[in-house]
C-alpha positions as CSV (number, residue, x, y, z in Angstrom):
1,M,0.0,0.0,0.0
2,K,1.4,3.4,-0.9
3,I,0.7,5.3,2.2
4,K,2.5,8.7,1.6
5,I,5.4,10.2,-0.2
6,T,7.8,10.1,2.7
7,I,7.0,6.4,3.5
8,A,8.4,5.4,0.1
9,F,11.9,6.0,1.2
10,I,12.0,6.4,4.9
11,A,13.4,3.4,6.8
12,L,11.0,2.1,9.4
13,F,11.4,1.2,13.0
14,S,10.4,-1.5,15.5
15,I,10.3,-2.1,19.2
16,Y,12.5,0.1,21.3
17,S,13.1,-2.1,24.2
18,C,13.9,-5.8,24.5
19,Q,11.9,-6.1,27.7
20,N,10.1,-9.4,28.2
21,S,6.4,-8.7,27.6
22,A,5.6,-10.9,30.5
23,N,7.1,-8.2,32.8
24,K,5.0,-5.4,31.3
25,I,1.9,-3.9,32.7
26,D,-1.1,-6.2,32.3
27,E,-3.9,-4.1,30.8
28,D,-6.5,-6.5,31.9
29,E,-5.3,-6.8,35.4
30,S,-7.9,-5.5,37.8
31,D,-6.7,-3.6,40.8
32,N,-9.4,-2.0,42.9
33,T,-6.9,0.1,44.9
34,V,-5.8,2.0,41.7
35,T,-8.0,4.4,39.9
36,T,-7.9,3.9,36.1
37,V,-9.7,5.5,33.3
38,E,-9.5,4.3,29.7
39,Q,-9.6,7.0,27.1
40,N,-12.4,6.6,24.6
41,I,-11.0,5.4,21.3
42,K,-13.9,4.9,18.8
43,Y,-12.4,4.0,15.5
44,A,-8.6,3.4,15.8
45,K,-7.7,-0.2,16.5
46,G,-4.0,0.2,16.9
47,F,-3.6,1.7,20.3
48,S,-5.3,2.2,23.7
49,I,-4.7,4.7,26.5
50,K,-5.2,4.0,30.2
51,K,-4.8,6.7,32.8
52,Y,-3.6,5.7,36.2
53,E,-3.2,8.0,39.2
54,D,0.4,8.8,38.5
55,Y,0.9,7.9,34.9
56,Q,-0.6,7.0,31.5
57,L,-0.1,3.7,29.8
58,I,-0.2,3.6,26.0
59,T,-0.4,0.2,24.4
60,L,0.5,-0.1,20.8
61,K,-1.1,-3.1,19.0
62,N,-0.2,-4.6,15.6
63,P,2.6,-2.1,14.7
64,W,3.0,-3.5,11.2
65,V,1.6,-6.2,9.0
66,G,2.4,-9.6,10.5
67,E,3.6,-8.3,13.8
68,S,1.5,-9.4,16.8
69,K,3.6,-8.0,19.6
70,T,2.4,-5.1,21.7
71,Y,4.6,-2.2,22.9
72,Q,4.0,-0.1,25.9
73,Y,4.8,3.5,26.7
74,V,4.5,4.9,30.2
75,L,3.9,8.7,30.4
76,Y,4.4,10.4,33.7
77,K,4.5,14.1,34.9
78,N,6.5,14.0,38.1
79,E,8.5,11.0,39.3
80,K,9.1,8.0,37.1
81,P,6.8,5.2,38.4
82,E,8.6,2.4,40.2
83,G,7.8,-1.3,40.1
84,I,6.6,-1.5,36.5
85,S,8.3,-2.1,33.2
86,A,7.6,-0.8,29.7
87,D,9.3,-0.3,26.4
88,V,9.8,3.4,27.0
89,F,9.2,5.8,29.9
90,I,8.6,9.5,28.9
91,K,8.1,12.5,31.1
92,T,5.4,14.8,29.8
93,P,4.7,17.2,28.5
94,I,7.5,16.7,26.1
95,K,9.6,19.6,25.0
96,S,11.3,18.2,21.8
97,I,10.6,15.5,19.2
98,A,12.1,14.2,16.0
99,C,9.6,12.8,13.4
100,M,10.2,10.1,10.8
101,S,7.0,10.9,8.9
102,L,5.2,14.0,7.7
103,T,1.9,12.6,9.0
104,H,3.3,12.9,12.5
105,V,4.0,16.6,11.7
106,A,0.4,17.1,10.7
107,F,-0.9,15.8,14.0
108,I,1.5,18.0,15.9
109,E,0.6,21.0,13.9
110,K,-3.1,20.4,14.6
111,L,-2.2,20.4,18.3
112,N,-0.3,23.7,17.9
113,Q,2.9,22.1,19.1
114,T,5.2,22.7,16.1
115,N,7.7,24.5,18.3
116,T,8.7,21.1,19.7
117,I,9.9,19.6,16.4
118,I,13.6,19.8,16.1
119,A,14.3,17.3,13.4
120,L,12.5,15.7,10.4
121,S,13.1,13.2,7.7
122,G,12.6,14.7,4.3
123,L,12.6,18.5,4.8
124,N,12.2,19.2,1.1
125,Y,8.9,17.4,1.0
126,V,7.2,19.5,3.7
127,S,4.0,21.3,2.7
128,S,3.2,23.1,5.9
129,E,4.0,26.8,5.8
130,V,4.6,26.9,9.5
131,I,7.1,24.1,9.4
132,N,8.8,25.5,6.4
133,K,9.4,28.8,8.2
134,R,11.0,27.0,11.1
135,I,13.1,25.0,8.6
136,A,14.2,28.2,7.0
137,A,15.1,29.7,10.4
138,G,17.3,26.7,11.2
139,K,15.1,25.5,14.0
140,I,14.3,22.1,12.4
141,K,17.1,20.0,10.9
142,E,17.2,17.2,8.4
143,M,17.7,13.9,10.3
144,G,18.3,11.8,7.2
145,Q,16.3,9.0,5.6
146,G,16.4,5.3,5.3
147,Q,19.8,3.8,5.6
148,S,21.3,7.3,6.1
149,L,19.9,8.6,9.3
150,N,22.0,11.2,10.9
151,Y,22.6,9.5,14.3
152,E,25.2,12.1,15.3
153,L,22.6,14.9,14.9
154,L,20.1,12.9,16.9
155,V,22.5,12.3,19.7
156,E,23.7,15.9,19.8
157,N,20.2,17.4,19.9
158,A,18.8,14.7,22.2
159,P,15.0,14.9,21.5
160,D,12.7,13.6,24.2
161,F,11.9,10.9,21.8
162,I,11.8,10.0,18.1
163,M,8.5,9.2,16.6
164,G,8.9,6.5,13.9
165,Y,7.0,3.5,12.5
166,G,7.8,0.0,11.2
167,I,6.8,-2.2,8.3
168,D,8.5,-5.5,8.9
169,A,11.1,-7.3,11.0
170,S,13.9,-5.5,9.2
171,S,13.0,-2.4,11.2
172,N,14.8,-4.0,14.2
173,N,18.1,-3.0,12.6
174,Y,17.3,0.7,13.1
175,I,15.9,0.4,16.5
176,S,19.0,-1.5,17.7
177,K,21.2,1.3,16.6
178,L,19.0,3.9,18.3
179,E,18.9,1.8,21.5
180,T,22.7,1.5,21.5
181,L,22.9,5.3,21.3
182,G,20.5,5.7,24.2
183,L,17.8,7.3,22.0
184,K,14.1,6.7,22.8
185,L,11.7,5.6,20.0
186,V,7.9,5.6,20.0
187,L,6.2,3.8,17.1
188,N,3.2,5.3,15.4
189,S,1.2,3.0,13.1
190,E,-1.6,5.2,12.1
191,Y,-1.2,3.9,8.5
192,M,-2.3,0.5,9.6
193,E,-5.9,1.7,10.3
194,N,-8.6,0.6,7.8
195,H,-11.0,3.6,8.4
196,P,-10.2,7.2,7.7
197,L,-11.5,8.3,11.1
198,G,-9.4,5.6,12.6
199,M,-6.3,7.2,11.1
200,A,-7.4,10.7,12.2
201,E,-8.0,9.4,15.7
202,W,-4.3,8.9,16.2
203,I,-4.2,12.6,17.1
204,K,-5.2,11.3,20.6
205,F,-2.1,9.1,20.6
206,V,0.2,12.0,19.7
207,A,-1.6,14.4,22.1
208,A,-1.0,12.2,25.1
209,F,2.8,13.1,25.0
210,Y,1.9,16.8,25.2
211,D,-0.8,16.4,27.9
212,K,-3.3,17.7,25.4
213,S,-5.8,14.9,25.5
214,S,-8.8,17.2,26.0
215,A,-7.8,19.3,23.0
216,A,-7.4,16.2,20.9
217,D,-10.8,14.9,21.9
218,S,-12.3,18.2,20.9
219,I,-10.5,18.3,17.6
220,F,-11.4,14.8,16.7
221,A,-15.0,15.3,17.6
222,T,-15.2,18.1,15.1
223,I,-13.5,16.0,12.4
224,E,-15.8,13.0,13.1
225,Q,-19.0,15.1,13.0
226,E,-18.1,16.7,9.7
227,Y,-17.2,13.4,8.2
228,L,-20.4,11.6,9.3
229,D,-22.5,14.5,8.1
230,L,-20.9,14.0,4.6
231,V,-21.6,10.3,4.8
232,K,-25.3,11.1,5.3
233,L,-25.3,12.9,1.9
234,T,-24.5,9.7,0.1
235,A,-26.3,7.2,2.2
236,N,-29.4,6.9,0.0
237,I,-27.8,7.2,-3.4
238,S,-29.1,4.5,-5.8
239,K,-26.7,5.2,-8.7
240,K,-23.1,4.8,-7.6
241,P,-20.4,5.4,-10.3
242,T,-17.7,2.7,-10.7
243,V,-14.2,3.7,-9.9
244,F,-10.7,2.3,-10.0
245,T,-7.3,3.6,-8.8
246,G,-3.6,3.8,-9.5
247,M,-1.1,3.2,-12.3
248,P,1.3,0.3,-13.1
249,W,4.6,0.2,-11.3
250,N,7.5,-2.1,-12.3
251,G,5.1,-4.4,-14.1
252,A,2.5,-4.6,-11.3
253,W,-0.6,-2.6,-10.5
254,Y,-1.1,-1.9,-6.8
255,I,-4.7,-1.3,-5.7
256,P,-6.3,-0.7,-2.3
257,G,-7.6,-3.8,-0.6
258,G,-11.3,-4.2,0.1
259,K,-10.9,-3.4,3.8
260,S,-8.5,-0.5,3.3
261,F,-9.1,3.1,4.4
262,Q,-9.1,4.0,0.7
263,A,-11.9,1.6,0.0
264,Q,-13.8,3.0,2.9
265,L,-13.4,6.5,1.6
266,L,-14.8,5.5,-1.8
267,K,-17.7,3.8,-0.2
268,D,-18.5,6.8,2.0
269,A,-18.3,9.0,-1.0
270,G,-21.0,7.1,-2.8
271,A,-18.9,5.2,-5.3
272,N,-18.7,1.6,-6.3
273,Y,-15.0,0.7,-6.0
274,L,-14.4,-2.2,-8.3
275,W,-12.5,-4.4,-5.8
276,A,-14.4,-3.5,-2.6
277,N,-15.7,-7.1,-2.3
278,G,-14.2,-10.5,-2.5
279,N,-11.1,-9.8,-0.4
280,E,-10.3,-8.9,3.2
281,E,-7.0,-7.0,2.5
282,R,-6.4,-4.0,4.7
283,G,-3.4,-2.9,2.7
284,S,-2.9,-3.2,-1.0
285,L,-3.5,-5.9,-3.7
286,T,-1.4,-6.6,-6.7
287,K,-2.9,-7.2,-10.1
288,A,-1.4,-7.6,-13.6
289,K,-1.9,-4.6,-15.9
290,E,-3.8,-6.9,-18.3
291,V,-6.2,-7.8,-15.6
292,I,-6.8,-4.1,-14.7
293,I,-7.4,-3.3,-18.4
294,D,-10.0,-6.0,-18.6
295,E,-11.8,-5.3,-15.3
296,A,-11.7,-1.5,-15.3
297,Y,-12.3,-0.9,-19.0
298,E,-15.9,0.4,-18.5
299,A,-15.3,2.1,-15.1
300,D,-16.8,5.6,-14.8
301,F,-13.9,7.2,-12.9
302,W,-10.1,6.7,-12.6
303,I,-8.4,8.3,-9.7
304,N,-5.0,8.6,-7.9
305,Q,-2.6,8.2,-10.9
306,N,0.5,8.6,-8.8
307,S,3.0,11.1,-10.4
308,Y,1.2,11.3,-13.8
309,K,0.1,14.9,-14.5
310,S,-2.0,14.6,-17.6
311,I,-4.2,12.2,-19.7
312,S,-1.7,12.4,-22.5
313,A,1.1,11.2,-20.2
314,I,-1.1,8.3,-19.0
315,V,-2.0,7.2,-22.5
316,G,1.6,7.7,-23.5
317,Y,2.5,5.0,-20.9
318,D,0.3,2.5,-22.7
319,P,-1.9,3.4,-25.7
320,K,-4.4,0.7,-24.6
321,F,-5.5,3.1,-21.8
322,S,-7.1,5.3,-24.4
323,G,-9.9,2.8,-24.7
324,F,-10.9,3.1,-21.0
325,K,-14.4,4.7,-20.6
326,A,-13.0,7.1,-18.0
327,V,-10.3,8.3,-20.4
328,K,-12.8,8.7,-23.3
329,E,-15.1,10.8,-21.0
330,Q,-12.1,12.5,-19.3
331,Q,-13.1,11.5,-15.8
332,L,-9.6,11.2,-14.3
333,Y,-8.7,12.9,-11.0
334,N,-5.4,12.8,-9.2
335,N,-4.8,13.6,-5.5
336,D,-1.7,15.8,-6.3
337,K,-3.2,19.3,-6.4
338,R,-1.1,20.3,-3.4
339,T,2.3,19.1,-4.6
340,N,5.4,21.2,-4.1
341,A,8.4,21.8,-6.4
342,T,10.2,18.8,-5.0
343,S,7.2,16.4,-5.3
344,G,6.1,16.6,-1.7
345,N,2.4,16.0,-1.7
346,D,0.2,17.5,1.1
347,Y,-2.4,14.7,0.5
348,W,0.0,12.4,2.3
349,E,0.8,14.9,4.9
350,T,-2.3,16.6,6.2
351,G,-4.9,14.3,4.5
352,V,-4.5,11.8,7.4
353,V,-5.8,14.3,9.9
354,Q,-8.4,15.9,7.5
355,P,-10.3,12.9,6.1
356,Q,-13.5,15.0,6.0
357,I,-11.8,17.2,3.4
358,V,-10.7,14.2,1.4
359,L,-14.2,12.8,1.5
360,K,-15.6,16.2,0.5
361,D,-13.3,16.2,-2.6
362,L,-14.5,12.7,-3.6
363,I,-18.2,13.5,-3.2
364,Q,-17.6,16.6,-5.3
365,I,-16.0,14.4,-8.0
366,F,-18.6,11.6,-8.0
367,H,-21.8,13.5,-7.1
368,P,-21.3,17.3,-7.8
369,N,-25.0,17.8,-7.5
370,L,-24.9,16.9,-3.8
371,I,-22.3,19.4,-2.7
372,E,-20.8,22.8,-3.5
373,H,-17.0,22.5,-2.9
374,K,-13.8,23.6,-4.5
375,L,-11.4,20.6,-4.8
376,Y,-8.6,20.8,-2.2
377,Y,-6.4,17.8,-2.6
378,Y,-7.7,16.6,-6.0
379,R,-7.6,18.0,-9.5
380,K,-9.1,16.9,-12.8
381,L,-6.6,15.8,-15.3
382,E,-6.6,17.5,-18.7
């Protein structure tokens, strides 16, 4: 699954500590002598937050595909809790952070905490004006990408923690290095969610490190309400246009799985995604180009063509594409309207925390009679 521009080349991380999970806090353990409150998480499946008298416990679940381990982060305000173990202990509110993904930046900016960011991966790809001003002022430094992380910079600047993410077991290579250097890592796996509101709800995860849970609850409640109000617009539509996505890459065509957040967006926008049924994939599926040509030939819309900027460029890739109904009727839309000069795409930055705007774009594309809206992330290809 192509999640965002920065993910394509940023190395990913795994568990910070080698603590034996048997020694960690048991979330299901009942202790009547300790007051606990579990924060309400409605859509996100990848984390939970429990608030104890002296600390908060964040449990990260399913950090990447195929990984069933859970990781625990203990957040405390005063003294570090004794007698418990976790992967990372962090004193809050944090004062500094290094981010491995621009989606993390979007959450932090939504919480008005951009002054805490001291390092990022992929400065050239940032869309945020606020962040770009801080970069220009030398307040945010490039920490490197993939195999070329600037460990010296991270050690020298010593952020309270690094927010990263993992995709497979190879991520352990990077965390081992960070651990050796005494650097703390917190994994964020918002991209694993299969509902747009589930992804956006990770603002509650990020907010916990700033002691901004109330603000996050309020922000998310607004996002949720706007999204659900839009879903109501398409709820009773009888005629749903067919749609397919993507472009070939190295001989394969990657498409969203039937249980992915992209499939959910298309459903909520009142569209009939060609591969919504018949598979339980939460990430992406791979199909041969010839299969796509056969199955999508009569589809009404074609969206998300990666880096292709025009219909002529798409047809130039393969003349057979000129026969698609969507091409003949010029119903192609790409989510690259907010792309900067170095190919940084804001869709993959702020789209995660603004799913209601993404949904509004899609409804405008598929059902312009239902809504009056100027496209924000999408544009029609000419």
